[in-house]
C-alpha positions as CSV (number, residue, x, y, z in Angstrom):
1,M,-130.0,43.8,-133.1
2,T,-130.0,45.7,-129.8
3,G,-133.2,47.0,-128.3
4,K,-134.3,50.3,-127.0
5,V,-133.4,49.2,-123.4
6,D,-129.8,48.4,-124.5
7,E,-129.6,51.8,-126.2
8,A,-130.5,53.5,-122.9
9,L,-127.7,51.6,-121.1
10,G,-124.7,53.7,-120.1
11,Y,-121.2,52.5,-120.8
12,E,-120.5,51.5,-117.2
13,Q,-123.8,49.7,-116.9
14,A,-123.2,47.7,-120.1
15,R,-119.6,47.0,-119.1
16,D,-120.6,45.8,-115.6
17,E,-123.3,43.5,-117.0
18,L,-120.9,42.2,-119.6
19,I,-118.4,41.3,-116.9
20,E,-121.1,39.4,-115.0
21,V,-122.1,37.5,-118.2
22,V,-118.5,36.5,-118.8
23,R,-118.1,35.5,-115.2
24,R,-121.2,33.3,-115.4
25,L,-120.0,31.7,-118.7
26,E,-116.6,31.0,-117.3
27,A,-118.0,29.5,-114.1
28,G,-119.9,26.9,-116.1
29,G,-122.7,24.9,-114.7
30,T,-125.3,26.3,-117.1
31,T,-127.3,24.4,-119.7
32,L,-126.5,24.8,-123.4
33,E,-129.6,26.9,-123.9
34,E,-128.6,29.2,-120.9
35,S,-125.0,29.4,-122.2
36,L,-126.2,30.5,-125.7
37,A,-128.6,33.1,-124.2
38,L,-125.7,34.5,-122.1
39,W,-123.4,34.5,-125.1
40,E,-126.0,36.4,-127.2
41,R,-126.5,38.9,-124.3
42,G,-122.8,39.4,-124.1
43,E,-122.6,40.1,-127.8
44,E,-125.3,42.7,-127.4
45,L,-123.6,44.3,-124.5
46,A,-120.3,44.4,-126.3
47,K,-121.9,46.3,-129.1
48,V,-123.3,48.8,-126.7
49,C,-119.9,49.3,-125.2
50,R,-118.3,49.6,-128.6
51,R,-120.8,52.3,-129.6
52,W,-120.1,54.3,-126.5
53,L,-116.3,54.0,-127.0
54,E,-116.6,55.0,-130.7
55,G,-118.7,58.0,-129.7
56,A,-116.1,59.0,-127.1
57,R,-113.3,58.7,-129.7
58,A,-115.3,60.8,-132.2
59,R,-115.8,63.5,-129.5
60,L,-112.1,63.5,-128.6
61,D,-111.0,63.6,-132.2
62,A,-113.4,66.6,-132.8
63,A,-112.0,68.4,-129.7
64,L,-108.4,67.8,-130.8
65,A,-109.2,69.0,-134.3
66,E,-110.9,72.1,-132.9
67,E,-107.9,72.8,-130.7
68,A,-105.5,72.4,-133.6
69,E,-107.5,74.8,-135.7
70,G,-107.5,77.3,-132.9
71,A,-103.7,77.0,-132.5
72,E,-103.2,77.5,-136.3
73,A,-105.4,80.6,-136.2
74,E,-103.4,82.1,-133.4
75,G,-100.2,81.3,-135.1
76,S,-101.2,83.0,-138.4
77,A,-102.7,86.0,-136.6
78,G,-99.5,86.9,-134.9
């Protein structure tokens, strides 16, 4: 479950932190406990990014639907 701090992260912040987590995991040299903590943090950050992207997709879909409705209205008015 993500916390309030994670919910306040912007997409770019979450993405950049996720990149750093992945870099650290790929570099190795961490203990099992550190690796697990990094992996868990990466999962949380991925969820934050996913929510931002889903929200952006919903906004785009709504804008496209609104545009299509406007075009239909103009077509039937003429």
